[in-house]
C-alpha positions in Angstrom: 38.9 86.1 139.7 37.1 84.9 142.8 37.0 87.5 145.6 38.1 85.8 148.8 36.9 88.5 151.1 36.9 92.3 151.6 40.0 93.8 150.0 41.2 90.7 148.2 43.4 91.5 145.2 42.5 90.4 141.7 45.8 89.6 139.9 46.4 91.0 136.4 49.6 90.9 134.5 50.1 94.7 134.0 47.4 96.4 136.0 48.1 96.8 139.8 45.9 97.6 142.7 42.7 96.0 141.3 40.2 94.8 143.9 36.5 94.4 144.4 35.1 96.7 147.0 32.4 94.2 147.9 32.2 92.5 151.2 32.8 95.4 153.6 30.1 95.5 156.3 28.3 98.6 157.4 27.6 99.6 160.9 23.9 98.9 160.2 24.6 95.3 159.2 24.4 95.6 155.5 27.2 94.5 153.2 28.7 96.2 150.2 27.5 94.2 147.2 30.3 92.1 145.6 31.0 92.3 141.9 29.5 95.8 141.5 32.3 98.2 142.3 36.1 97.9 141.5 39.1 100.1 141.8 42.5 99.9 140.2 45.5 101.6 138.8 45.4 102.9 135.2 44.6 100.5 132.4 47.0 101.8 129.8 49.5 98.9 130.1 46.8 96.2 130.3 47.7 93.1 128.3 45.2 91.3 126.1 44.8 88.8 129.0 44.1 91.6 131.4 41.5 93.1 129.2 39.9 89.7 128.8 39.6 89.4 132.6 38.1 92.9 132.9 35.6 91.8 130.3 34.7 88.7 132.3 34.1 90.8 135.3 31.3 92.4 133.3 32.5 95.9 133.9 30.1 98.2 132.1 31.5 101.7 133.0 35.1 102.8 133.7 35.7 106.2 135.4 39.0 107.7 134.5 40.1 110.3 137.1 43.3 111.3 135.4 44.2 114.6 133.8 44.2 115.2 130.0 47.9 114.9 129.9 47.9 111.6 131.7 45.3 110.2 129.5 47.1 111.3 126.3 50.4 109.8 127.5 48.9 106.4 128.4 45.4 105.9 127.0 43.3 103.2 128.7 42.8 99.8 127.1 39.2 99.0 127.7 37.2 95.8 127.5 34.6 95.9 124.7 31.9 95.8 127.3 32.8 99.1 129.0 31.9 102.7 128.4 34.5 105.3 129.5 33.6 108.3 131.6 36.3 111.0 132.1 36.1 112.6 135.6 39.3 114.8 135.7 39.8 115.5 139.4 42.9 117.7 139.1 42.4 119.4 135.7 42.4 122.8 137.3 45.5 122.2 139.4 48.8 122.9 137.6 51.2 121.4 140.1 49.5 118.6 141.9 51.7 115.6 142.7 49.2 112.9 141.8 48.6 114.4 138.4 52.4 114.8 137.6 53.8 112.0 139.6 55.8 110.2 136.9 57.0 113.4 135.4 58.4 114.4 138.8 60.3 111.1 139.0 62.1 111.4 135.6 65.0 113.2 137.3 65.8 111.2 140.4 68.4 113.6 141.8 66.1 116.6 141.4 63.1 114.6 142.8 65.1 113.6 145.8 65.8 117.2 146.6 62.2 118.1 146.0 60.7 115.3 148.1 63.0 114.9 151.0 62.8 116.3 154.6 59.0 116.0 154.8 58.3 117.8 151.6 56.7 114.7 149.9 54.3 114.3 152.8 53.4 118.0 152.7 52.7 117.8 148.9 50.5 114.8 149.3 48.6 116.4 152.2 47.9 119.4 150.0 46.6 117.1 147.2 44.1 115.6 149.6 43.0 119.0 150.6 42.3 119.8 147.0 40.1 116.7 146.6 37.9 118.1 149.3 38.0 121.8 148.7 38.5 122.6 145.0 35.6 123.2 142.7 37.2 121.1 139.9 37.4 118.1 142.2 33.8 118.7 143.3 32.7 118.6 139.7 34.5 115.4 139.0 33.3 113.6 142.1 29.8 114.8 141.6 29.9 113.4 138.1 31.1 110.0 139.4 28.7 109.7 142.3 25.8 111.2 140.4 26.3 108.5 137.7 26.5 105.8 140.3 23.3 106.9 142.0 21.5 106.0 138.8 20.5 102.4 138.0 23.5 101.6 135.8 23.8 98.7 133.4 26.4 96.8 135.4 29.6 96.8 137.5 31.9 99.9 137.5 35.6 100.5 137.8 37.2 103.6 139.2 40.9 104.4 138.5 43.5 107.1 138.2 47.2 106.5 137.4 48.3 104.4 140.4 44.8 104.0 141.8 45.8 105.3 145.2 45.0 109.0 145.8 42.2 110.3 143.6 40.8 106.8 143.5 41.5 106.3 147.1 39.4 109.4 148.1 36.5 108.5 145.8 36.3 105.0 147.3 36.7 106.2 150.8 34.0 108.8 150.5 31.6 106.3 148.9 32.2 103.6 151.5 31.7 106.1 154.3 28.5 107.2 152.8 27.3 103.6 152.5 27.9 103.3 156.2 31.2 101.3 156.4 32.9 102.2 159.7 35.8 104.7 159.3 38.3 102.1 160.7 37.4 99.7 157.9 37.5 102.4 155.3 41.0 103.3 156.4 42.0 99.6 156.3 40.7 99.3 152.7 42.6 102.5 151.8 45.9 101.2 153.2 45.6 98.0 151.3 47.2 99.9 148.4 50.6 99.7 150.2 50.3 95.9 149.9 48.8 95.7 146.4 50.6 98.5 144.6 54.1 99.0 146.0 55.4 95.5 145.1 54.4 96.2 141.5 56.5 99.4 141.6 59.7 97.7 142.8 61.4 98.2 139.4 60.7 101.9 139.7 62.3 102.0 143.1 65.4 100.2 141.7 65.7 102.4 138.6 65.4 105.5 140.8 68.3 104.4 143.0 70.4 103.4 140.1 70.0 106.9 138.6 71.2 108.5 141.8 67.9 109.1 143.6 67.1 108.1 147.2 64.4 105.5 147.0 63.3 106.2 150.5 61.7 109.5 149.4 59.4 107.5 147.1 57.6 105.7 149.9 55.4 108.7 150.9 54.7 109.5 147.2 54.0 106.1 145.8 52.4 104.6 148.8 49.5 105.8 150.9 49.4 107.0 154.6 46.7 107.2 157.1 47.5 110.8 157.7 46.6 111.7 154.1 43.1 110.3 154.2 42.7 111.4 157.8 43.4 115.0 156.9 40.8 114.9 154.1 38.2 113.5 156.5 39.0 116.1 159.1 38.4 118.8 156.4 35.1 117.2 155.5 34.0 117.3 159.2 35.2 120.9 159.6 33.6 122.3 156.4 30.5 120.1 155.9 29.9 118.4 159.3 29.7 114.9 157.9 30.2 112.8 154.9 26.5 113.3 154.1 27.0 117.0 154.3 29.9 116.7 151.8 27.8 114.8 149.3 24.8 117.2 149.7 26.9 120.4 149.8 29.7 120.8 147.2 28.7 117.6 145.3 25.0 118.5 145.1 23.8 115.0 145.9 20.8 115.2 148.2 19.3 112.7 150.5 17.4 111.0 147.7 20.6 110.5 145.7 22.5 109.3 148.7 19.7 106.7 149.4 19.9 105.6 145.8 23.7 104.9 146.2 22.9 102.8 149.2 20.2 100.8 147.4 22.5 100.2 144.5 25.6 99.0 146.4 24.3 97.5 149.6 22.7 94.1 150.3 21.3 92.7 153.5 24.2 91.2 155.5 22.1 88.9 157.7 
């Protein structure tokens, strides 16, 4: 459970992509406080041992970014210490890939046709646009960050299904607001390719055995710099800066933004 440095994975038996966001340094010399903010894939398949580790981390609040259908299909297993807050990012989007990823992959031959020749990349790029532009996403992220701006009872965990897109944007936006340089935010985001894709190896194998082309899964089940970069370009175009994004569609003013920095940053000297 010890975090070796920024981005270090925390190994669980059946929950992938779990890591502490502590340790990243801001441009002003502060450091993101370790042991306060975690991200992961969904907790529905967590073993008893996994739940016990989450409990020992002291996680007090878990933000579930999944749709109602995803939550009903695979409910979270929570440590007894944690409260659950639902922040459905894509509830108002009928055909978003992140919200229907595993449904799409049930028919590998059909999925191969639907995702090949650059279509997968286009679908994911559209999803990241929706994170930045749609009112339902604004409401969900405002709920998360508004909650985090308060003096909460303890560490928090943010997750969706695979913990890479909706969670990836939430984490990237917060780290940027805290002052972590964009290059480091991108590096943290891309860690998902190292920490999630190996856990999905059986899915790639089953997809191939059923007649699908596993190569088309890479842009869907992994993350790419272009996805996050596109979302950040939209933020700059529409709101001028990450502070403008928080203050504008999310409704979190300078006072709330300062509260987030106070909660999650410590002096790095």
